[in-house]
C-alpha positions as CSV (number, residue, x, y, z in Angstrom):
1,M,-11.3,12.9,-3.9
2,R,-8.7,15.5,-4.2
3,G,-5.7,14.4,-6.3
4,S,-7.3,11.1,-7.1
5,S,-7.3,9.7,-10.6
6,A,-9.8,6.9,-9.8
7,K,-13.2,6.9,-11.5
8,R,-16.2,5.6,-9.7
9,L,-19.2,4.2,-11.6
10,M,-22.5,2.8,-10.3
11,L,-23.9,-0.3,-11.8
12,N,-27.1,-2.0,-10.7
13,E,-26.9,-0.8,-7.1
14,K,-23.4,-2.3,-6.8
15,K,-20.4,0.0,-6.8
16,L,-18.0,-0.8,-9.5
17,V,-14.6,0.9,-9.1
18,T,-12.3,1.2,-12.0
19,K,-8.8,2.2,-11.0
20,Q,-6.4,4.2,-13.1
21,R,-2.8,4.5,-12.4
22,S,-1.8,7.7,-10.7
23,K,0.4,9.9,-12.9
24,E,2.0,11.2,-9.7
25,V,3.2,7.7,-8.9
26,D,4.4,7.2,-12.4
27,A,6.4,10.4,-12.0
28,Y,7.8,9.2,-8.6
29,I,9.0,5.9,-10.1
30,S,10.4,7.6,-13.2
31,A,12.4,10.1,-11.1
32,A,14.1,7.2,-9.1
33,P,17.5,5.9,-10.2
34,K,17.1,3.4,-13.1
35,E,18.4,0.5,-10.9
36,A,15.6,1.0,-8.4
37,Q,12.7,1.5,-10.8
38,A,11.9,-2.2,-11.4
39,K,11.6,-2.8,-7.7
40,L,9.4,0.2,-7.2
41,R,7.2,-1.0,-10.0
42,R,7.1,-4.4,-8.3
43,F,5.9,-2.9,-5.0
44,R,3.2,-1.0,-6.9
45,A,2.1,-4.2,-8.7
46,I,2.0,-6.2,-5.5
47,I,-0.2,-3.7,-3.7
48,S,-2.5,-3.3,-6.7
49,E,-2.8,-7.1,-6.9
50,V,-3.8,-7.4,-3.3
51,A,-6.0,-4.3,-3.2
52,P,-7.2,-3.7,-6.8
53,T,-9.7,-1.1,-5.8
54,A,-7.4,0.9,-3.6
55,V,-7.0,4.6,-4.7
56,E,-3.4,5.4,-5.6
57,R,-1.8,8.8,-5.0
58,I,1.2,10.5,-3.4
59,S,1.1,11.2,0.3
60,Y,4.1,12.2,2.4
61,Q,6.0,12.5,-0.9
62,M,5.7,8.8,-1.6
63,P,3.2,6.4,-3.2
64,F,0.2,5.8,-1.0
65,Y,-2.8,3.5,-1.3
66,D,-6.2,4.2,0.3
67,Y,-8.6,1.4,0.8
68,K,-11.3,2.0,3.5
69,G,-8.6,4.1,5.2
70,R,-4.9,4.3,5.0
71,L,-3.6,1.1,3.6
72,A,0.1,1.4,2.7
73,W,2.9,3.7,1.5
74,F,6.2,2.7,0.0
75,G,9.3,4.8,-0.6
76,L,12.8,4.7,-1.9
77,H,15.7,5.4,0.4
78,K,19.4,5.1,-0.2
79,T,19.8,1.4,0.6
80,Y,16.2,0.1,0.9
81,I,12.6,0.5,0.0
82,G,10.4,1.2,3.0
83,L,6.9,-0.3,3.2
84,Y,4.8,1.7,5.7
85,L,1.7,0.2,7.3
86,R,-0.3,1.5,10.3
87,P,0.3,-0.4,13.5
88,P,0.0,-3.1,14.7
89,V,0.6,-5.1,11.5
90,I,4.5,-5.0,11.7
91,E,4.4,-6.0,15.4
92,E,2.1,-8.9,14.6
93,H,4.5,-10.3,12.0
94,Q,7.7,-9.5,13.9
95,K,9.0,-13.1,13.9
96,E,8.6,-13.4,10.1
97,L,10.3,-10.1,9.6
98,A,13.3,-10.9,11.8
99,G,15.8,-10.6,8.9
100,F,14.6,-7.1,8.0
101,G,15.0,-3.7,9.6
102,T,11.6,-2.7,11.1
103,T,10.0,0.1,13.1
104,K,6.6,0.3,14.6
105,S,5.1,1.1,11.2
106,A,7.8,0.2,8.6
107,V,9.7,-2.6,7.1
108,H,13.0,-1.9,5.2
109,F,13.6,-4.1,2.2
110,P,17.2,-3.9,1.1
111,L,17.7,-2.8,-2.5
112,D,20.3,-5.5,-3.1
113,E,18.0,-8.3,-2.1
114,K,15.0,-9.9,-3.9
115,I,11.6,-8.6,-2.8
116,P,9.9,-11.2,-0.7
117,T,6.6,-11.0,-2.6
118,S,4.6,-13.4,-0.5
119,M,5.6,-11.5,2.7
120,V,4.7,-8.1,1.2
121,K,1.3,-9.5,0.1
122,K,0.7,-11.0,3.5
123,L,1.4,-7.6,5.2
124,I,-0.8,-5.7,2.8
125,R,-3.6,-8.3,3.3
126,A,-3.3,-8.0,7.0
127,R,-3.7,-4.2,6.9
128,L,-6.5,-4.5,4.4
129,K,-8.5,-6.8,6.7
130,K,-7.9,-4.4,9.6
131,N,-9.2,-1.5,7.5
132,E,-12.3,-3.5,6.6
133,A,-12.9,-4.5,10.2
134,E,-12.4,-0.9,11.4
135,T,-14.8,0.4,8.7
136,S,-17.4,-2.3,9.6
137,N,-17.1,-1.4,13.3
138,R,-17.6,2.4,12.5
139,D,-20.6,1.6,10.4
140,Y,-22.1,-0.6,13.1
141,A,-21.5,2.1,15.7
142,R,-23.3,4.7,13.6
143,T,-26.4,2.5,13.3
144,R,-26.8,2.1,17.0
């Protein structure tokens, strides 16, 4: 895993993954304006809570999480923090996201508003489940 700071260990035929924080993501957050750092750390904590074994690194010059495929990115912009998820997750939650700026693959959370933790967790979980299903389907197709 290029650029990864995750360590993988084997224990009694079960894979035990220990996750270390990426120094690259630490640097990304530290380089942000002081008033945005707490929110960036909160996004990092939310994603790590929902997907504790996801590998954390920088991709497209922002924090990225890999769990059985591309899970999520987040990035600081002038007036918002963008959460980026592969389609169709945003579309499937469009009604719940009505108060936020959205695109096909992004939600814009304004810097001057509280982070809707439960919504962010719900979106991450939805993408995580899709990644698991896609991985399972690929594995099944290979055995046929």
